[in-house]
C-alpha positions as CSV (number, residue, x, y, z in Angstrom):
1,M,-0.2,0.1,0.3
2,K,1.2,3.4,-0.7
3,A,-0.7,6.7,0.6
4,R,-0.9,9.6,-2.2
5,P,-1.1,13.1,-1.4
6,S,-4.9,13.1,-2.0
7,L,-7.7,10.5,-3.0
8,R,-7.5,12.0,-6.5
9,D,-4.0,11.3,-6.9
10,A,-4.5,7.6,-5.4
11,A,-7.2,7.0,-8.0
12,H,-4.9,8.1,-10.9
13,A,-2.1,5.6,-9.6
14,L,-4.1,2.4,-10.3
15,T,-3.4,2.4,-14.3
16,P,-4.6,-0.1,-16.6
17,R,-1.7,-1.9,-17.1
18,Q,-1.9,-2.5,-13.0
19,Q,-5.4,-3.6,-13.5
20,A,-4.5,-6.1,-15.8
21,R,-2.0,-7.4,-13.6
22,I,-4.5,-7.8,-10.6
23,M,-6.9,-10.0,-13.4
24,A,-4.0,-11.9,-14.5
25,A,-3.0,-13.1,-11.0
26,A,-6.6,-13.6,-10.2
27,E,-7.2,-15.7,-13.3
28,I,-4.0,-17.6,-12.1
29,W,-5.3,-18.1,-8.6
30,L,-8.8,-19.5,-9.8
31,A,-6.9,-21.8,-12.1
32,R,-5.3,-23.4,-9.0
33,N,-8.7,-23.0,-6.9
34,P,-11.3,-24.4,-8.8
35,G,-14.5,-23.0,-7.2
36,H,-13.6,-20.3,-5.4
37,G,-15.2,-18.0,-7.9
38,A,-18.1,-19.6,-8.4
39,A,-20.2,-17.2,-6.4
40,G,-18.8,-14.3,-8.7
41,M,-15.9,-12.1,-8.0
42,R,-15.3,-8.4,-7.8
43,F,-12.4,-6.2,-6.8
44,D,-12.7,-3.5,-4.1
45,V,-10.3,-0.5,-4.2
46,L,-9.2,1.5,-1.2
47,L,-7.7,5.0,-2.1
48,V,-5.5,6.2,0.7
49,A,-4.3,9.4,1.0
50,A,-1.5,11.0,2.9
51,D,-3.6,12.5,5.7
52,G,-5.0,9.3,6.4
53,T,-8.5,9.9,4.5
54,I,-9.5,6.7,2.9
55,R,-12.4,5.5,0.2
56,R,-13.2,2.3,-0.8
57,I,-14.5,1.6,-4.2
58,A,-16.6,-1.5,-4.4
59,D,-16.4,-3.3,-7.5
60,A,-13.9,-0.9,-8.8
61,F,-12.9,-2.5,-11.9
62,R,-16.4,-3.2,-13.4
63,G,-16.6,0.6,-14.5
64,W,-12.9,0.9,-16.0
């Protein structure tokens, strides 16, 4: 986890490339753990600002 100066900066820090890497890792994990994704999956993101403010975005990748 890395705090950013603001929540806006934190949101921009998760690039499409990083999102793709997270999704690829999830696919590998699911392949090794069959059945764990049967109920569906989502990715929640926590944005952390340097002042300690935290914002959770539920199902963050669906809208990207």
